[in-house]
C-alpha positions as CSV (number, residue, x, y, z in Angstrom):
1,M,-2.9,15.9,13.2
2,K,-6.1,14.8,15.0
3,F,-7.0,11.2,15.3
4,V,-10.8,11.5,15.0
5,K,-12.7,14.1,13.1
6,E,-15.6,15.5,15.1
7,E,-18.8,16.1,13.0
8,E,-18.9,19.8,13.8
9,E,-15.3,20.5,12.8
10,Q,-14.5,21.6,9.2
11,R,-10.8,20.4,9.1
12,E,-9.1,18.1,6.7
13,D,-6.2,16.9,8.8
14,Y,-7.7,13.8,10.5
15,I,-7.2,10.1,10.3
16,F,-10.7,8.8,11.0
17,Q,-14.2,10.3,10.7
18,K,-17.1,9.6,13.0
19,N,-19.4,8.1,10.4
20,T,-20.9,4.7,9.6
21,K,-18.3,3.8,6.9
22,T,-15.4,4.2,9.3
23,K,-17.2,2.4,12.1
24,F,-18.0,-0.5,9.9
25,G,-14.5,-0.7,8.5
26,T,-12.9,-0.6,11.9
27,K,-15.2,-3.4,13.2
28,F,-14.6,-5.5,10.1
29,I,-10.8,-5.2,10.3
30,I,-10.9,-6.1,14.0
31,I,-13.1,-9.2,13.4
32,V,-10.8,-10.4,10.5
33,L,-7.7,-10.0,12.7
34,I,-9.3,-12.0,15.6
35,A,-10.4,-14.7,13.1
36,L,-6.8,-14.9,11.7
37,I,-5.3,-15.1,15.2
38,A,-7.8,-17.8,16.2
39,G,-7.1,-19.7,13.0
40,V,-3.3,-19.7,13.7
41,A,-3.9,-20.9,17.3
42,I,-6.3,-23.7,16.2
43,S,-4.0,-24.9,13.5
44,G,-1.2,-24.9,16.0
45,F,-3.1,-27.2,18.3
46,F,-4.3,-29.3,15.4
47,F,-0.7,-30.0,14.2
48,E,0.5,-30.2,17.8
49,L,3.0,-27.5,17.5
50,F,2.3,-25.9,20.9
């Protein structure tokens, strides 16, 4: 199974495609995860748990 589908290939066994929807989704998920990690760290400093 390939990880990224190239545009010129006509296969169906891939995980991601190289299109705008996949790129937007990947960036959105990464930004949300970073925001969650930052929120946990900030709340830890706020409640003086670290």
